[in-house]
N, C-alpha and C positions, 0 to 999 in steps of 0.2 A: 908303845902308846904314849909314854911320858915324853919322848923326844918329839912326837908329832904334836902333842899339846903345847910344848914349848915353842915349836915353829909357828903354830897357829897364833899363840899369844904375841910373838914378835911381829909377825906379818900384820895381824889385826891392829896392834898398837900403831905401827907405822902408817897403815892405811887410814885409820880413823883420824889421826892427828894431822895428817897431811892432805887428805883428799875429801874429807867430809866436813860440812859446815859445823861451826861451833854449837849451833842449836838446830834442832829439827822438831817437827811435830810428829809425835807417835800417833798415827791415825786411829788405831782401834780405841784409844782413850782420849784422842784430841788434846793431848797434853804436850806442852813444850818440854823437851828433854835435852840434856847436854851430852857431850861425848862419852862421859863415864857410863851413862845409861846405855848408849849405843854399844859400847865395848862389852858390857855384861850381857846384854840381850843377845848380841851376835855371837859371843864366845860360846854360850850354851847351845845355840843352834848349829854352829860349826862343829862342835864336838859331837853332836848327835849325827850330823851329816857324814862325818868321817869315822864313826864308831866301827863300822864294818869293813873299812878299807884295809888293804894290806899295809905293812909298815912303811913302805916307800911310796910316798905321794908326791907327785911333781909340784914344783912351784906354780906352774901354769894352772894345774887343777885347783890348788889352794886359792889362788887369786880369783879364778873364775867363780868358785863357790862363794868367796868373800864378797865379790861385787853383787852377786845375786842375793846374798843374805842382807847386805846393807843397802839394797836398792832404795833410792829416794827420788821423788819427783820434785821439780822446781816449777814455780809459777812465774810467768812473764806477763806483765799487764801494765796498764796505765793507771797510776794512782787516781783514786776518785774520792767521793765523800765518805766521811766516817770510817776510815780504814781501821783495821784492828792492829794498833801499834803494840809493841812489846809490853809496855806497862799496862795497857788496857786489857790485853789478852791474859796476862798473869792474874789480874784482878778478876776478870771474867771467869777464868777457870776455877779459881778458889771459891767463888760464889756458886758456880754451877756444881762443883764437886760436893759442896755442903747442902745441896738440895734447894737452893734459892730459885725462884721463878725468874729465869733469864730470857724468856721467850721474846719479850719486847726488845731488849738490847741486842739479842742475837739476830734480829731482823734488820739491823742497820745494813746499808748497802755493802760496806766493807766486809762484814761478817758473812753475809749471804754469798758474796764472791768466794770467800775463803772456804765456806762449807761446800760449795759446788766444786771447787778445786780439789778438796780432800776426797769428795765422793768420786770424782773422775779418776783420781790416782788409785783409790781403793778398788774401784771396779776393774782396774788393770793389774790387780794383785800386788800393789805396792803398799808397804806399811809405814814408810816415813815420807815426810814432805818438808819442803822449805819454801817460805815466802818472805820477801824482803820487808814486808810490813811488820810482822810480829816476831820474826826470828833474829832480829838484830836489835840490841839495846843501844839505841842511838844516843843515850845520855852518857855512854862510855866512849870517849874519844879513841881509846886503844882498840876497843871492839869494832867500832865503826871503820877505823883505818884497816884493820885486818880483813873485814868483810869486803871493803872496796877493792883491796889489792888481791883478794882471793876469789872474787866473784866469778870471773871467767872460768877459773878452774872448777869451782863448785858446779856451775852450769854444765861444764864439759863432762864432769864425772857423774852427773845425774843419769838415772836410768831412763828418764823421760822429762822433757820440758813441755808443760802445757801452756799455750799462749791463749789468753782471753782477749779477743777483739771486741771490746765493750760497745763499740759504735757500729759494728758490722751485722747487718741482718741477712745479707746474701753476698755471693762472690761479686756481684755487680757493683756494690757500694764499698767494697773492701778498701780500695785505694784511698778513700777519704778518712779512714780510721786514724786517729791520732797516734796509735801505737807505732805506725811507720815513720813518724816524725820526731820521735824522742831519742835522745842520745844513748841512754842506758840500754834500750832494747836492741841496739845493733849487736852488741856482744851476746845478748840473750838469744839472738837469732843464729849467730855464727857458731857459738860454742857447743851446743848440745849435739850428741850423735843421733838422738831421736827426738822429734818434735811433733806436737799435735796442736793444731789450731782449732779453736772453738769460737763460735759466733756469740752475739750478745746474749742469747738464751742457752748457751752452753751446748749447742749442737755441733758435731764435728764438721770441719771444713777440709776439703782436699784442694789445696790452693798453691802448691809449691811453685808451679809455673807462673801463677799470678804474682807471687811474692817477688820473683825476678823482675817483673815489670814495675812493681811498686818501689823496689829498692835500687835497681840498677846493678844488682849483684848476680853474676852468672850462676846458673843452676848447679853446675858442677862444684862451684865454691860453696854453695849452700849445703850441698850433700856431704862435702868433706872439706872442712876448713882447718888449717893448721896455723896457730899463731906464730908469726914471724915478723921480722923488721923489713923484709923485702916488699916490693910493690907498694911502697909507702904512699906514693901519689894516688894510686887507685883506691887505697883504703881511706885516704883523706877525702876523696870524692864521695865515697859512701857516707862518711860522717858529716859532710858539708850539708847534706839534705836534712839534718836533724838538729834539734836544739835541746838545751837543758835549762832547768830553773836557776840553778847556781852556775855562774860562769866557769868556775873551776871544774865542774863536773863534765864539761865538754871535753876536757883533757883527761880527767881521771877515768872516764868511761872507755878510753882507748887503750889503757895499759895492757889489758889482757890479750886483746887481739894482736898487739905488737910484741907480746911476750917480754915486756919490760915492767919494772916496778919502781915507783917513786912514792915518797911519803906524802900523804895528804896534808894540806895546809890551807884550810878554808880561811879566806880573807886575803890570800896572796894575790887574787885576781886571775882572770883567765890568761892574759898574755904571759905572765911570769910562770904559771903552771905549764903552759904549752912549751915555753923555752926549756924548762927542766925536762919535759918529756922528750924534746928533740935531742937534748944532751944524752939522755939515757939510750935513745935509739942509736945514736952515733957510736956510743961506747959499746953497745951490744953488738952492733954490726961491724965495728972497727973499720968502717969505710964510710966517709961522708957522702959518697956518691949515692947512697941509698935514698937521699933526699931528692 
């Protein structure tokens, strides 16, 4: 049993530090937690799960149980009014934990969206969640850089991505939703293995075929996308339909889907960022003809 526990610890440590976001929301307590919490929480559950197993447990079985134990949901959305930022959420939780009346503040649009997201994830048996509004401390340049460069992988490793189409009331008006025109949501569409669309009122939508029409991305690609440097022109055509608030983000948001990484440098401008991305793509492919 001791050898099994050692294997669990080794695999768990590698998995959490490489495949799980730096911060998650622990849904039962609606608390922001770090990787140390996830490690301790998951280790106990994994040990219980394998307590009755024979001595020899395959790596595949361990990893499958690991993914199930640390299952987390990601939110894909269009930023709106009064979002729950990291600093706001930390302060909110401290006041809520101490019994203060937070009803008024928690009814801000950003918080309502977050509560609906957490409820949707919890209803599907998921205990952890990640949202780009409150799970990244954007005052830390190193944390922001890690998040941007890891985001595709975090969405890909999530058990479920929940997409909130805040301007969509029905399938008929879906194409007008701003979510389909934003740069960052392209990777959030392509990366997850499982995705659930919700309308303005958080009702489920079955619209995968419609998404192909709205994005120009083939349905087979939506179902199974692998980040590579090939078909560069096709991927740029998908991105050309979209825009970002910061010019540099139009480039940074493409890193994950091309499977390359460049350091973020806000202020360098869009053209310079894109040239650095092209250099990274050519180096990765070792073939300029990918362009």
